[in-house]
BAVEX-371962 format. One line per field, with one value per residue (C-alpha): residue number from 1; residue in one letter; chain; y, z, x. Coordinates in Angstrom, 3 decimals, padded with zeros to 6 digits. Last residue first. Layout:
<recs>
seq	NUM_...
type	A_...
mol	A_...
Y	Y_...
Z	Z_...
X	X_...
</recs>
This chain:
<recs>
seq	360_359_358_357_356_355_354_353_352_351_350_349_348_347_346_345_344_343_342_341_340_339_338_337_336_335_334_333_332_331_330_329_328_327_326_325_324_323_322_321_320_319_318_317_316_315_314_313_312_311_310_309_308_307_306_305_304_303_302_301_300_299_298_297_296_295_294_293_292_291_290_289_288_287_286_285_284_283_282_281_280_279_278_277_276_275_274_273_272_271_270_269_268_267_266_265_264_263_262_261_260_259_258_257_256_255_254_253_252_251_250_249_248_247_246_245_244_243_242_241_240_239_238_237_236_235_234_233_232_231_230_229_228_227_226_225_224_223_222_221_220_219_218_217_216_215_214_213_212_211_210_209_208_207_206_205_204_203_202_201_200_199_198_197_196_195_194_193_192_191_190_189_188_187_186_185_184_183_182_181_180_179_178_177_176_175_174_173_172_171_170_169_168_167_166_165_164_163_162_161_160_159_158_157_156_155_154_153_152_151_150_149_148_147_146_145_144_143_142_141_140_139_138_137_136_135_134_133_132_131_130_129_128_127_126_125_124_123_122_121_120_119_118_117_116_115_114_113_112_111_110_109_108_107_106_105_104_103_102_101_100_99_98_97_96_95_94_93_92_91_90_89_88_87_86_85_84_83_82_81_80_79_78_77_76_75_74_73_72_71_70_69_68_67_66_65_64_63_62_61_60_59_58_57_56_55_54_53_52_51_50_49_48_47_46_45_44_43_42_41_40_39_38_37_36_35_34_33_32_31_30_29_28_27_26_25_24_23_22_21_20_19_18_17_16_15_14_13_12_11_10_9_8_7_6_5_4_3_2_1
type	L_V_P_G_R_G_D_V_V_P_R_G_D_L_L_V_E_G_G_A_R_L_D_K_V_I_D_W_H_I_A_S_R_N_D_G_G_C_E_P_Y_A_R_G_L_A_V_H_V_T_G_N_I_K_E_D_I_L_I_D_D_C_V_L_D_I_F_P_N_T_G_I_G_F_E_G_I_R_T_A_G_E_D_T_A_L_V_S_R_L_Y_D_E_N_T_S_A_T_A_E_V_L_V_G_K_E_W_R_L_R_L_D_H_M_R_R_G_G_L_V_A_P_N_E_F_A_I_W_G_D_V_T_D_T_V_P_A_T_M_L_E_G_D_P_M_N_T_R_G_D_A_V_V_W_T_R_G_E_I_S_F_R_L_D_A_G_P_G_R_I_E_V_T_R_G_G_A_A_R_N_A_W_E_R_W_R_T_A_A_E_D_W_D_L_L_C_G_A_F_F_M_E_T_V_R_E_L_S_V_G_A_Q_D_A_F_A_Q_N_P_V_R_A_L_A_W_R_T_H_Q_W_R_L_T_S_I_R_G_Q_A_A_Q_N_V_A_L_R_E_S_P_I_D_A_H_V_D_L_D_F_G_G_R_L_A_I_H_V_D_A_W_S_M_G_H_A_E_I_E_P_V_W_A_L_Q_D_A_D_G_H_R_L_I_A_H_R_L_E_E_S_L_F_Q_V_Q_P_Y_G_G_A_E_V_V_A_Q_F_V_A_R_A_L_P_Y_S_G_V_E_G_M_A_I_M_V_R_E_G_P_R_V_R_T_S_H_E_V_L_V_R_G_V_A_G_W_R_P_D_T_D_L_R_S_M
mol	A_A_A_A_A_A_A_A_A_A_A_A_A_A_A_A_A_A_A_A_A_A_A_A_A_A_A_A_A_A_A_A_A_A_A_A_A_A_A_A_A_A_A_A_A_A_A_A_A_A_A_A_A_A_A_A_A_A_A_A_A_A_A_A_A_A_A_A_A_A_A_A_A_A_A_A_A_A_A_A_A_A_A_A_A_A_A_A_A_A_A_A_A_A_A_A_A_A_A_A_A_A_A_A_A_A_A_A_A_A_A_A_A_A_A_A_A_A_A_A_A_A_A_A_A_A_A_A_A_A_A_A_A_A_A_A_A_A_A_A_A_A_A_A_A_A_A_A_A_A_A_A_A_A_A_A_A_A_A_A_A_A_A_A_A_A_A_A_A_A_A_A_A_A_A_A_A_A_A_A_A_A_A_A_A_A_A_A_A_A_A_A_A_A_A_A_A_A_A_A_A_A_A_A_A_A_A_A_A_A_A_A_A_A_A_A_A_A_A_A_A_A_A_A_A_A_A_A_A_A_A_A_A_A_A_A_A_A_A_A_A_A_A_A_A_A_A_A_A_A_A_A_A_A_A_A_A_A_A_A_A_A_A_A_A_A_A_A_A_A_A_A_A_A_A_A_A_A_A_A_A_A_A_A_A_A_A_A_A_A_A_A_A_A_A_A_A_A_A_A_A_A_A_A_A_A_A_A_A_A_A_A_A_A_A_A_A_A_A_A_A_A_A_A_A_A_A_A_A_A_A_A_A_A_A_A_A_A_A_A_A_A_A_A_A_A_A_A_A_A_A_A_A_A_A_A_A_A_A_A
Y	037.248_037.595_033.946_032.955_035.147_034.774_036.267_035.374_037.488_040.572_042.155_042.255_039.950_037.531_038.285_035.860_037.122_036.823_036.479_033.713_032.918_032.528_028.915_027.443_023.768_021.152_018.764_015.943_014.345_011.655_009.359_012.421_014.240_017.965_018.790_021.116_022.200_022.098_019.010_017.379_017.257_017.910_015.299_016.447_018.937_020.262_023.826_024.876_027.811_028.485_030.837_028.397_025.012_022.459_021.753_020.742_017.854_015.702_016.986_015.631_017.400_018.079_021.864_022.523_024.919_022.933_024.286_027.130_024.855_027.071_026.163_027.574_025.353_025.488_022.254_020.553_022.423_020.986_018.984_015.648_015.992_014.684_011.513_010.214_012.436_014.955_012.145_011.064_014.685_015.088_011.757_013.027_016.271_014.271_017.188_020.804_021.040_022.335_022.452_024.907_025.221_023.881_024.900_026.767_030.035_029.966_027.976_027.951_025.558_025.805_023.071_024.090_020.592_017.507_014.915_011.274_009.249_008.724_012.489_015.226_018.878_020.290_023.495_027.019_026.400_028.358_029.631_030.910_032.700_031.798_029.389_030.251_026.896_025.033_026.935_026.669_024.316_025.222_024.603_025.974_024.092_022.546_018.893_016.734_014.387_014.449_013.653_014.998_017.107_020.516_020.821_023.687_023.669_026.810_026.285_027.196_029.332_031.781_030.422_032.140_031.928_033.923_033.177_035.498_033.586_033.122_036.179_037.939_037.264_034.471_035.836_034.465_035.708_035.412_035.559_034.588_032.784_034.093_035.644_032.419_030.444_032.676_032.191_028.492_028.547_030.115_027.599_024.725_025.779_025.981_022.586_021.037_022.081_021.155_017.562_016.754_019.680_019.527_015.775_016.076_018.999_016.996_014.091_016.299_017.546_014.155_012.511_015.070_017.546_017.479_017.025_013.872_012.590_013.090_011.172_008.294_008.274_008.063_010.499_009.167_010.942_010.473_009.921_009.840_008.171_007.794_005.236_004.466_007.280_008.689_005.356_004.235_007.342_006.522_002.987_004.460_006.727_003.713_002.458_005.929_005.782_002.383_003.786_006.867_004.756_002.675_005.747_007.366_004.486_003.015_003.243_006.165_004.291_004.133_007.673_009.204_007.141_006.411_008.159_006.274_006.458_005.603_005.214_005.040_003.669_003.633_001.699_-000.989_-003.786_-001.552_000.102_-003.219_-004.791_-002.287_-003.047_-006.751_-006.438_-004.524_-002.263_-003.776_-001.330_-002.327_-006.001_-006.001_-004.319_-006.751_-006.376_-006.476_-002.999_-001.327_-004.509_-005.034_-001.328_-001.660_-003.785_-001.063_001.509_-000.406_-001.527_-003.573_-004.062_-004.057_-004.900_-003.198_-004.073_-001.169_-000.770_002.576_000.866_-001.536_001.365_003.156_-000.020_-000.384_003.331_003.129_-000.015_001.542_004.672_002.724_000.560_003.349_002.669_-000.578_001.156_002.010_000.669_000.647_000.428_-000.814_-000.156_-002.112_-000.396_-002.232_000.573_003.973_005.378_009.164_009.350_012.365_013.124_009.819_007.471_009.797_011.836_008.667_007.398_010.845_010.584_007.033_008.168_010.918_008.307_008.075_004.344_004.447_007.783_006.320_003.586_000.023
Z	-000.384_-002.157_-003.183_-004.818_-005.684_-009.403_-008.955_-007.095_-005.508_-007.705_-007.250_-010.213_-008.599_-007.959_-010.250_-011.089_-012.355_-015.173_-015.501_-015.725_-012.060_-013.100_-014.145_-015.458_-014.485_-016.043_-013.881_-015.665_-013.898_-016.247_-016.190_-016.269_-014.265_-013.758_-010.654_-008.689_-005.118_-003.980_-001.845_-004.965_-006.608_-010.353_-012.972_-016.306_-017.239_-014.302_-014.117_-012.421_-010.670_-010.021_-007.789_-004.924_-006.578_-005.457_-008.987_-010.037_-007.587_-008.146_-011.724_-012.771_-015.451_-012.690_-012.381_-009.281_-006.486_-003.841_-000.430_-000.170_-000.815_-001.959_-005.514_-006.539_-008.010_-010.499_-010.889_-013.178_-016.361_-019.264_-022.267_-020.435_-019.240_-022.456_-022.488_-023.420_-026.548_-024.865_-024.169_-027.841_-028.967_-026.717_-027.920_-031.533_-030.397_-029.226_-029.664_-030.767_-028.928_-029.872_-028.345_-029.651_-029.261_-025.703_-024.759_-021.481_-023.052_-025.593_-024.528_-025.699_-024.897_-025.821_-025.111_-026.136_-025.425_-024.748_-022.809_-022.413_-019.247_-018.813_-018.758_-018.937_-019.947_-021.092_-019.524_-020.640_-020.869_-022.915_-021.741_-023.601_-023.064_-021.526_-018.784_-017.716_-018.694_-016.226_-013.026_-011.913_-009.080_-006.171_-004.982_-002.596_-002.746_-000.715_-000.618_-000.625_-000.170_-001.485_000.150_003.733_003.359_003.642_000.517_001.453_-000.226_-001.635_-002.074_-005.069_-005.022_-007.543_-009.047_-012.388_-015.228_-016.977_-019.215_-020.924_-020.700_-022.269_-020.899_-018.539_-017.211_-015.280_-014.236_-011.499_-010.835_-007.838_-004.611_-001.526_-000.015_-001.132_002.245_003.928_001.594_002.517_006.228_005.580_003.995_007.118_009.495_007.222_007.184_010.994_011.430_008.657_010.070_007.079_006.610_003.165_001.143_002.875_002.266_-001.383_-001.983_-000.418_-002.651_-005.764_-004.922_-003.874_-007.062_-009.069_-011.335_-014.768_-013.434_-015.592_-014.579_-010.950_-011.443_-013.132_-010.326_-007.578_-005.913_-004.496_-005.638_-002.739_-002.946_000.022_000.592_002.827_000.877_-001.100_-003.541_-003.741_-004.635_-006.846_-009.045_-009.343_-010.509_-013.110_-014.244_-014.902_-017.347_-019.039_-019.296_-020.973_-023.748_-024.120_-024.447_-027.204_-029.087_-028.811_-030.403_-027.948_-028.946_-026.643_-023.628_-021.626_-022.801_-019.504_-017.726_-014.292_-010.951_-007.999_-007.033_-003.424_-003.192_000.275_000.414_003.696_004.734_002.284_000.915_-001.328_-003.002_-003.005_-005.062_-007.868_-007.700_-007.661_-010.557_-012.916_-015.060_-018.491_-021.442_-022.877_-022.107_-023.992_-027.058_-027.207_-025.117_-026.562_-026.237_-023.733_-021.746_-021.589_-020.860_-017.626_-016.314_-017.213_-015.620_-012.378_-009.566_-006.459_-003.810_-000.102_002.569_005.936_008.889_011.347_014.987_014.522_014.996_012.209_009.938_010.692_009.885_006.504_005.806_006.445_004.334_001.479_001.822_001.408_-001.320_-003.710_-005.915_-007.095_-008.970_-007.589_-004.102_-003.525_000.254_001.037_004.665_006.648_009.866_013.232_015.132_013.384_010.419_010.303_006.510_005.980_009.521_011.282_008.340_005.685_008.263_009.885_006.557_005.942_009.275_008.530_005.151_007.013_008.638_005.399_004.735_000.989_000.597_001.920_-000.686_-000.005
X	-025.597_-022.326_-022.122_-018.840_-015.846_-016.506_-019.966_-023.131_-025.928_-026.204_-029.698_-032.104_-034.697_-031.818_-028.865_-026.093_-022.763_-020.250_-016.499_-013.826_-014.454_-018.094_-017.542_-020.815_-021.132_-023.445_-025.485_-027.295_-030.265_-031.616_-034.612_-036.855_-039.520_-039.842_-041.858_-039.582_-040.458_-036.834_-037.536_-038.999_-035.584_-035.942_-035.151_-033.772_-031.095_-029.143_-027.900_-024.709_-023.098_-019.444_-017.431_-016.918_-016.421_-019.064_-020.380_-016.851_-016.438_-019.521_-019.594_-016.226_-014.234_-011.681_-011.898_-009.787_-010.805_-012.688_-011.671_-014.201_-017.210_-020.125_-021.188_-024.557_-027.266_-030.205_-032.109_-034.652_-033.819_-035.815_-034.573_-034.540_-038.169_-039.732_-037.665_-034.204_-034.114_-031.791_-029.339_-029.330_-028.831_-025.820_-024.435_-024.603_-022.923_-019.962_-017.527_-018.070_-021.391_-024.813_-028.297_-030.893_-034.677_-035.176_-038.734_-039.266_-040.373_-037.599_-034.532_-030.937_-028.076_-024.357_-021.795_-018.270_-016.889_-019.056_-017.095_-018.239_-017.866_-021.580_-022.142_-019.505_-019.948_-016.625_-015.400_-016.302_-020.044_-022.580_-025.939_-029.022_-032.321_-035.668_-036.714_-040.247_-041.801_-039.574_-040.282_-036.691_-035.723_-033.472_-029.933_-027.352_-024.051_-021.292_-020.364_-017.269_-018.910_-022.473_-025.829_-025.761_-022.605_-024.226_-026.317_-028.620_-032.040_-033.724_-037.498_-039.669_-042.771_-041.366_-038.163_-038.633_-036.114_-033.396_-030.427_-027.986_-024.735_-021.325_-019.569_-022.011_-025.462_-027.286_-030.709_-032.938_-036.450_-038.783_-036.855_-038.841_-035.896_-032.512_-031.708_-032.745_-030.482_-027.511_-028.204_-028.482_-025.018_-023.498_-025.109_-024.177_-020.536_-020.372_-022.016_-019.933_-016.562_-014.379_-013.253_-014.660_-013.304_-009.903_-009.660_-010.599_-008.209_-005.367_-006.307_-006.212_-002.706_-001.265_-002.581_-000.664_-002.489_-004.101_-007.632_-008.165_-004.754_-005.680_-008.942_-007.159_-004.612_-007.279_-009.608_-012.885_-016.067_-018.448_-022.165_-024.539_-027.893_-030.868_-032.774_-035.947_-036.717_-033.204_-031.682_-034.558_-033.980_-030.288_-031.116_-033.472_-030.639_-028.431_-031.050_-031.058_-027.255_-027.554_-029.735_-027.500_-024.328_-025.855_-027.019_-023.610_-021.717_-019.130_-015.467_-014.746_-016.179_-012.921_-012.058_-013.134_-010.486_-011.924_-012.260_-013.646_-017.262_-017.895_-021.709_-023.246_-026.796_-028.723_-031.843_-030.880_-032.988_-035.149_-032.122_-030.224_-033.001_-032.259_-028.529_-029.281_-031.716_-029.402_-031.679_-031.241_-031.537_-028.129_-028.780_-032.066_-030.505_-027.592_-024.480_-020.935_-019.454_-021.783_-022.135_-018.344_-017.845_-019.814_-016.974_-014.422_-016.781_-016.505_-018.816_-018.155_-020.912_-020.144_-022.754_-022.649_-024.929_-025.148_-024.148_-022.389_-019.001_-019.894_-020.854_-017.539_-015.592_-017.297_-016.792_-013.097_-012.644_-014.612_-012.454_-009.207_-010.850_-011.779_-008.782_-010.328_-013.147_-016.621_-017.419_-021.177_-021.578_-025.111_-026.044_-028.679_-029.724_-029.620_-027.959_-028.330_-026.437_-026.486_-026.226_-024.028_-022.850_-022.111_-021.576_-020.109_-018.222_-016.859_-015.528_-013.952_-012.098_-010.965_-009.668_-007.842_-005.626_-003.578_-002.925_-003.725_-001.909_001.357_001.099_-000.003
</recs>
């Protein structure tokens, strides 16, 4: 094992996931979905923390390389297959903790877009079962593939991960709730500046604070647009990523809630396949604001990038009911807009987010 594999901070993150994020109670059944081999140090830490909390842990191993076999060789039924054991695990478990290790984003480069989109929709149904039936948390676990993707050393990205996970969550949550309270009652959001002129209503919606209960590292404020009020366009500086496939120079435009333009300089065929998943896939189900002060690297990974202080994101597809949203879809695809390069968010005409982060 390397020095990083035995770092005691894995144990601290494991306890955060069990004690803070999911609050495992004695007698509860906990599914630990370990993604990629490099996630083992955190899987071991979470397993021990669940035992110490009096729970019953079960480990499941998942990998994008294994998924590639179905994508490459599966027939139509296999591509659309919703894995029964994974689905059953969502009803068996009281708590689901997903430890998603980094993987080479080119692993599925040889897969036709329409095949990938069909399988992505099947994976989305697993995701829906997770939030419908369990208390859950997702962690993106740094490994060498993830570091290569971010263009930095493994030590650098791991240090960022630990710092972003091991902040004082009670103090952070208190500050972020104050921001959410100031935003409550707002009616109109505008994203303006280089690469954006987008507006929508959030009247009657709720701002939710993401304070380490569902993602780790965490840190965002989120709400749900009134879908038929979305109007204007937005372009993204960094590639949008879904199902391990990058879409560079993504640009989206809506007119009165209807998506009328969607272009990308790479994988545009996959983009169109994803948007054709179902009726809700072309609508914005979530608007979020990144708030974690320790997450500062763009890693082409949404679980990390959407938490960067100084960014906002929109999610195509499924809305979270706790935000008051009602858009339904098999997908929930977050895409990050980096305001650190310029731009701002206005709430009822008042600036509330810029490249420094929330200025509520």
